[in-house]
Backbone as numpy.savetxt, mean C-alpha at the origin, in Angstrom:
# Nx Ny Nz CAx CAy CAz Cx Cy Cz
8.01 12.96 -22.36 6.92 12.28 -22.04 6.05 13.39 -20.69
5.72 13.98 -20.69 5.07 14.83 -19.58 4.21 14.18 -18.79
5.20 14.76 -17.64 4.72 14.90 -16.29 3.97 15.31 -15.25
2.52 14.17 -14.81 1.73 15.60 -13.76 2.06 14.80 -12.42
2.14 15.59 -11.45 1.59 15.14 -9.97 1.47 15.85 -9.55
0.66 15.55 -8.61 -0.23 16.31 -7.35 -0.41 15.12 -6.89
-0.05 15.78 -4.98 0.08 14.69 -4.14 -0.57 14.81 -3.01
-0.90 14.49 -2.38 -1.78 14.83 -1.10 -1.38 15.26 0.19
-1.18 15.14 0.88 -0.61 15.21 2.72 0.19 16.61 2.34
0.04 17.74 3.37 0.83 18.57 3.15 -0.42 19.94 2.24
-1.25 19.49 1.96 -2.06 20.23 2.02 -2.85 19.80 -0.18
-1.59 19.43 -0.45 -1.77 19.45 -1.94 -3.20 18.28 -2.27
-3.65 17.70 -3.55 -4.20 17.39 -3.97 -4.48 16.08 -4.60
-5.43 14.73 -4.48 -4.67 13.51 -4.81 -4.82 13.57 -6.10
-4.07 13.47 -6.98 -3.95 12.96 -8.36 -2.03 12.28 -8.41
-2.59 11.29 -9.10 -0.22 10.73 -9.94 -0.73 10.02 -10.68
0.15 11.08 -11.83 0.46 10.10 -13.10 0.82 10.20 -13.90
0.70 9.19 -15.11 2.31 9.95 -16.23 1.35 10.39 -17.64
1.12 10.44 -17.93 0.58 10.62 -19.46 0.71 10.20 -19.81
-0.44 10.04 -21.08 -0.31 9.02 -22.14 -0.89 6.68 -20.94
0.11 6.29 -20.55 -0.40 4.93 -20.58 -1.10 4.93 -18.65
-0.60 5.72 -18.61 -0.74 6.06 -16.71 -2.53 6.61 -16.84
-2.76 7.43 -17.07 -3.97 7.97 -17.73 -5.06 7.11 -18.03
-4.41 6.98 -19.40 -5.73 5.32 -19.51 -5.89 4.22 -18.01
-4.89 4.25 -17.91 -4.58 2.85 -16.55 -6.39 3.71 -15.37
-5.49 4.63 -14.84 -6.25 5.48 -13.86 -7.56 5.51 -14.87
-8.47 5.50 -15.35 -9.24 5.65 -16.49 -10.30 4.13 -16.43
-9.19 3.33 -16.33 -10.40 1.49 -15.26 -10.45 1.90 -14.28
-11.83 0.73 -14.00 -12.37 0.44 -12.69 -10.95 -0.21 -11.46
-11.45 -0.48 -10.01 -10.54 -0.82 -9.00 -10.71 -1.81 -9.82
-9.21 -2.88 -9.55 -9.38 -4.52 -9.15 -10.82 -4.88 -8.64
-10.54 -4.19 -7.25 -11.39 -4.99 -6.06 -12.77 -3.79 -5.54
-13.33 -4.37 -5.26 -14.02 -3.47 -4.38 -13.81 -2.65 -2.83
-13.87 -1.41 -2.09 -13.47 -1.48 -1.09 -13.63 -2.49 0.32
-13.42 -2.62 0.49 -12.86 -3.60 2.03 -12.10 -3.02 3.05
-13.21 -2.47 3.91 -11.85 -2.41 4.91 -11.38 -3.12 6.24
-10.33 -2.48 6.16 -9.23 -3.94 6.70 -9.57 -3.92 7.78
-10.13 -4.51 8.85 -10.68 -4.49 10.74 -9.10 -3.84 11.42
-9.31 -2.36 12.86 -8.35 -2.13 13.05 -7.72 -2.67 13.76
-7.99 -4.37 14.02 -7.30 -5.30 14.37 -6.37 -5.88 13.71
-7.00 -5.83 12.64 -6.19 -6.89 11.64 -5.21 -5.36 10.93
-5.05 -4.62 10.98 -3.99 -4.02 10.49 -3.40 -3.30 11.42
-3.22 -3.77 12.46 -2.99 -3.62 14.09 -1.47 -4.45 13.84
-2.61 -5.99 13.58 -1.14 -6.99 13.83 -0.23 -6.91 11.73
-1.02 -6.01 11.18 -0.23 -6.67 9.91 0.93 -5.92 9.92
0.59 -4.65 10.71 1.76 -4.13 10.99 2.69 -3.81 12.51
2.50 -5.38 12.77 2.97 -5.90 13.71 3.90 -7.39 13.15
3.25 -7.51 12.56 3.75 -9.00 11.74 4.93 -8.13 10.66
5.01 -7.04 10.35 6.13 -6.97 9.44 7.11 -5.71 10.27
6.84 -5.99 11.52 8.03 -5.28 12.57 7.97 -3.87 12.03
6.98 -2.36 12.09 7.21 -1.60 11.57 7.65 -0.72 12.63
8.71 0.05 11.79 9.32 1.23 12.36 9.47 2.49 12.34
10.25 3.65 13.02 9.57 4.97 12.83 11.08 5.60 11.44
11.72 4.20 11.34 12.60 4.27 10.00 11.85 3.53 9.19
10.67 2.93 9.08 10.90 2.21 8.07 9.78 3.45 6.90
9.06 2.82 5.38 8.34 4.04 4.61 7.44 2.63 4.27
6.30 2.86 4.47 4.73 2.35 4.73 4.03 2.78 3.19
3.47 1.50 2.17 3.02 1.80 1.41 1.82 0.54 1.26
0.89 1.02 1.32 -0.02 0.53 1.66 -0.74 0.55 -0.12
-1.02 -1.11 -0.63 -1.41 -0.47 -2.40 -2.82 -1.43 -2.45
-3.75 0.32 -2.94 -4.74 -0.41 -2.50 -5.65 0.09 -1.53
-5.35 1.72 -0.53 -5.49 1.68 0.13 -6.86 2.23 0.73
-7.49 2.85 0.11 -8.96 2.17 0.52 -9.40 4.17 1.35
-9.25 3.55 1.84 -9.80 5.20 3.21 -8.81 5.66 3.99
-7.59 4.81 3.88 -5.81 5.09 4.52 -5.22 4.43 5.39
-6.76 4.07 6.33 -6.79 3.68 7.98 -4.97 3.38 7.92
-4.75 2.23 7.13 -3.34 1.54 7.74 -2.26 2.37 7.98
-1.54 3.68 6.59 -0.92 4.81 6.37 -1.59 5.33 7.86
-2.25 5.13 8.34 -2.54 6.24 9.48 -2.36 5.76 10.48
-2.06 4.61 10.60 -2.35 4.00 11.72 -0.23 3.49 11.64
-0.28 3.38 11.11 1.29 3.31 10.82 2.12 4.70 11.13
1.84 5.45 10.78 2.20 6.90 11.00 1.54 7.04 12.68
0.33 7.44 12.91 0.06 7.44 14.38 1.09 6.88 14.79
1.19 5.24 15.58 1.77 4.62 16.09 3.76 4.49 16.09
4.41 4.94 14.94 5.52 4.76 14.49 6.20 5.92 14.54
5.58 6.61 13.47 6.11 8.42 13.09 6.56 8.16 11.29
6.54 7.63 11.46 7.55 7.02 9.91 6.45 8.26 8.64
7.03 7.46 7.84 6.15 7.99 6.91 5.99 7.44 5.34
4.70 7.16 5.22 3.67 6.82 4.91 3.18 6.92 3.36
3.02 6.00 2.53 2.10 5.99 1.70 1.07 5.38 1.09
0.05 5.92 1.00 -1.48 4.69 -0.04 -1.82 5.32 -1.67
-1.71 4.23 -2.03 -2.63 4.63 -3.21 -3.20 3.65 -3.87
-3.75 4.40 -4.58 -5.42 4.13 -4.45 -6.35 4.37 -5.81
-6.43 3.49 -6.36 -7.15 4.23 -8.24 -8.42 4.82 -8.44
-9.16 4.64 -6.69 -10.50 5.10 -7.75 -10.88 6.49 -6.24
-10.87 7.36 -6.85 -10.55 9.38 -7.02 -11.67 8.85 -5.40
-12.98 8.71 -5.42 -13.70 8.86 -4.60 -12.60 8.47 -2.86
-12.49 7.12 -3.02 -11.37 6.76 -2.21 -9.65 7.44 -2.09
-9.56 7.87 -2.72 -8.31 9.22 -2.78 -8.68 10.18 -1.78
-9.53 11.00 -2.50 -10.79 12.05 -1.81 -10.98 11.60 0.18
-11.41 10.07 0.44 -11.90 10.12 1.00 -10.60 9.80 2.85
-9.84 8.98 1.29 -8.37 8.69 2.16 -7.33 10.37 2.90
-7.65 11.43 1.85 -7.22 11.79 1.84 -7.15 13.11 2.85
-8.78 13.00 3.30 -9.99 13.80 4.82 -9.25 12.78 5.65
-9.68 12.36 5.57 -9.43 11.42 6.81 -7.08 11.63 7.54
-6.54 11.27 6.79 -5.15 11.57 6.90 -5.26 13.18 7.69
-5.80 13.94 7.22 -5.92 15.69 7.74 -6.35 15.69 8.91
-7.93 14.65 9.04 -8.53 14.75 10.58 -7.48 14.05 11.79
-6.32 12.85 11.21 -5.76 12.33 11.98 -4.71 13.15 11.79
-4.62 14.23 11.61 -3.88 15.48 12.25 -2.26 15.29 11.22
-1.57 13.58 10.36 -0.75 13.04 10.39 -0.09 13.49 8.31
-0.98 15.30 7.50 -0.56 15.22 6.57 1.30 14.68 6.73
1.38 15.44 7.47 2.66 15.80 7.32 4.34 14.73 7.16
3.67 13.20 7.68 3.97 12.28 7.44 2.83 10.82 6.33
2.18 11.87 6.01 1.11 10.26 5.13 0.80 10.66 3.44
1.39 10.33 2.91 0.91 11.00 1.47 -0.10 9.67 0.52
-1.11 10.17 0.32 -2.73 9.00 -0.94 -1.80 10.02 -1.82
-1.97 9.08 -2.79 -1.91 9.51 -4.33 -2.47 8.12 -5.06
-3.15 8.97 -6.15 -4.13 8.32 -6.71 -3.54 8.11 -7.94
-3.17 7.09 -8.58 -2.06 6.06 -9.34 -2.53 4.69 -9.66
-2.02 3.41 -9.94 -2.29 2.56 -10.77 -1.42 1.58 -9.71
-1.26 0.59 -8.89 -0.86 0.35 -7.97 0.85 -0.89 -9.03
-0.03 -1.04 -9.96 0.22 -1.68 -11.26 1.99 -1.05 -11.45
1.81 -0.05 -12.16 2.34 1.49 -12.58 2.65 2.40 -11.39
3.02 2.57 -10.51 3.12 3.37 -9.76 4.97 2.89 -9.26
5.38 3.86 -8.58 6.85 3.31 -8.42 6.67 3.97 -7.04
6.88 2.29 -6.54 6.67 2.18 -4.82 7.89 1.39 -4.27
9.88 1.95 -5.05 10.48 0.94 -5.01 11.22 1.86 -3.40
10.25 3.25 -2.63 10.81 3.47 -1.54 10.55 2.81 -0.71
9.87 1.71 -0.21 9.07 1.27 -0.20 9.80 0.46 1.15
9.43 -0.06 2.41 10.18 -0.78 3.37 9.26 -2.16 3.99
8.85 -1.83 3.08 7.25 -2.33 4.18 5.94 -1.52 2.86
5.08 -2.54 2.53 4.40 -3.08 1.81 2.94 -3.77 1.38
1.64 -2.80 2.13 1.37 -4.16 2.93 0.01 -4.09 1.69
-1.39 -5.36 1.59 -2.06 -5.43 1.01 -3.23 -5.82 1.45
-4.28 -5.72 1.02 -5.71 -6.33 0.79 -6.30 -6.22 -0.39
-5.59 -6.99 -1.42 -6.01 -7.84 -2.31 -7.02 -9.15 -3.08
-6.72 -9.62 -3.70 -7.57 -10.99 -4.05 -6.03 -11.65 -5.19
-6.10 -13.17 -3.76 -4.93 -14.00 -4.11 -4.35 -13.50 -5.72
-5.95 -14.37 -7.40 -5.45 -13.64 -8.11 -4.21 -11.92 -7.99
-4.96 -10.57 -7.65 -3.61 -9.30 -7.92 -2.60 -9.45 -7.74
-2.83 -10.26 -6.00 -1.44 -11.00 -5.42 -0.56 -11.45 -6.12
-0.88 -12.16 -6.78 0.37 -12.77 -7.83 0.73 -12.14 -9.68
-0.21 -11.34 -9.43 -0.13 -10.09 -11.15 1.12 -9.56 -10.25
0.47 -8.78 -9.05 1.30 -7.91 -8.38 2.95 -8.56 -8.48
2.86 -9.90 -8.14 4.12 -10.52 -7.59 5.19 -9.77 -8.16
4.95 -10.10 -9.15 5.95 -10.19 -10.02 7.17 -8.59 -9.84
6.15 -7.29 -10.10 6.38 -6.02 -9.59 7.09 -5.98 -8.81
6.68 -7.08 -7.51 7.09 -6.93 -5.99 8.87 -7.22 -5.63
9.62 -8.08 -6.79 9.78 -9.04 -6.92 11.12 -7.60 -8.12
11.35 -6.94 -8.80 11.18 -6.34 -9.95 11.91 -4.49 -9.30
10.61 -4.22 -8.38 11.10 -2.77 -7.65 11.30 -2.73 -6.46
11.44 -3.64 -5.41 11.94 -4.00 -3.86 12.78 -4.26 -3.60
13.25 -3.46 -3.11 14.53 -3.74 -1.88 15.31 -5.24 -1.52
16.21 -5.88 -1.49 15.91 -6.94 -0.99 15.40 -6.64 0.41
14.78 -7.71 1.44 14.84 -7.55 2.45 13.29 -6.75 2.92
12.97 -6.22 1.93 11.67 -5.32 1.77 10.66 -6.25 2.14
9.28 -5.85 3.58 9.05 -7.51 4.08 7.24 -6.58 3.05
6.19 -7.62 2.55 5.07 -7.44 2.28 4.07 -8.35 3.28
3.39 -8.04 3.06 2.24 -8.37 4.06 1.61 -7.87 3.55
-0.07 -9.10 3.88 -0.84 -9.24 2.71 -1.88 -9.23 4.11
-3.84 -8.85 4.41 -4.32 -9.39 4.83 -5.90 -10.39 4.00
-5.39 -11.50 4.98 -6.36 -12.61 3.86 -5.87 -13.40 2.90
-5.36 -12.99 1.91 -5.08 -13.34 0.54 -3.32 -13.55 0.78
-3.21 -14.98 -0.51 -1.50 -15.05 -0.33 -0.51 -15.09 -1.34
-0.02 -15.68 -1.86 0.56 -15.35 -2.90 1.00 -16.65 -3.69
0.33 -16.97 -4.13 0.42 -18.72 -4.89 1.70 -18.85 -3.46
2.13 -19.99 -4.26 3.20 -20.91 -4.00 4.50 -19.84 -3.26
4.42 -19.14 -3.34 5.54 -17.97 -2.62 5.27 -18.16 -1.15
6.20 -18.84 0.08 5.54 -18.93 0.30 6.10 -18.02 2.04
4.96 -17.89 2.83 5.18 -16.73 3.41 6.18 -17.23 4.85
6.89 -15.95 4.78 7.45 -16.84 6.17 7.58 -16.07 7.39
5.52 -15.90 7.92 5.04 -15.74 8.96 4.17 -15.66 8.76
2.98 -16.11 9.63 1.81 -15.82 9.25 1.29 -15.59 10.69
-0.67 -15.19 11.06 -0.83 -14.45 11.93 -2.31 -15.35 11.74
-2.78 -15.16 12.05 -4.56 -15.26 12.28 -5.72 -14.39 13.74
-5.93 -13.65 12.96 -7.28 -12.67 13.54 -7.64 -12.73 13.66
-9.17 -13.67 14.66 -10.95 -13.40 14.47 -10.42 -14.14 13.08
-9.67 -15.13 12.69 -10.35 -15.67 12.09 -9.45 -15.41 10.58
-9.19 -14.72 10.49 -8.66 -14.07 9.12 -7.27 -14.06 9.65
-6.98 -15.37 8.17 -4.60 -15.59 8.42 -3.86 -13.31 7.65
-3.32 -12.98 7.76 -1.99 -11.95 7.92 -1.43 -12.70 8.08
-0.45 -12.35 6.32 0.91 -13.18 6.02 1.62 -12.54 5.40
3.24 -12.83 6.07 4.27 -11.95 6.10 5.47 -12.45 5.36
6.09 -11.74 3.59 7.48 -12.10 3.11 7.72 -11.62 3.11
8.77 -11.76 2.68 10.06 -10.56 2.36 10.51 -10.53 1.62
10.98 -9.59 0.91 11.89 -9.46 -0.76 13.24 -10.09 -0.50
13.20 -11.75 -1.01 14.80 -12.32 -1.34 16.00 -11.30 -2.43
16.97 -11.86 -1.72 18.03 -10.91 -2.10 17.90 -11.19 -3.65
18.83 -9.94 -4.75 18.83 -9.98 -6.19 19.12 -11.48 -6.74
18.94 -12.18 -7.51 19.87 -13.51 -8.11 20.74 -12.74 -8.78
22.09 -13.13 -8.97 22.95 -12.94 -10.00 23.90 -12.23 -10.09
């Protein structure tokens, strides 16, 4: 299978995918409309996850890139934003450049259900509950035990959060990937 990869940050273009299935997945419309996470919620998400400079934060459905930009600015780790919408990738890439964090933040165009998220130590989400539930098996399979998952406003069904916080009437949820069984 031919692989092509162009990653933003350090001046490259924002496209990520595998030939075949991944490319056709990139042709589909986004699962949710873009609604930016308010900055006070971004700060609470990162605080609740206990992000440090040693973390690698992945924002699935990164929109304008504000979560990964804030994480890079406040903590200095390496961050990755993934979005399927080419307009959001373009906007996030420009915002990363303007924020001066292109050496620590990558924005990639990809399908969050197919992307390699295994390097993440923190995953942030602002998706609907049904998408969180659809994504949950991938999170459990691909992420290392102890990886923190933080969601703005939407739960994971019967997976009870480790902690919650409220910001101006909006819930923020934190889960930790459990140890693998067997």
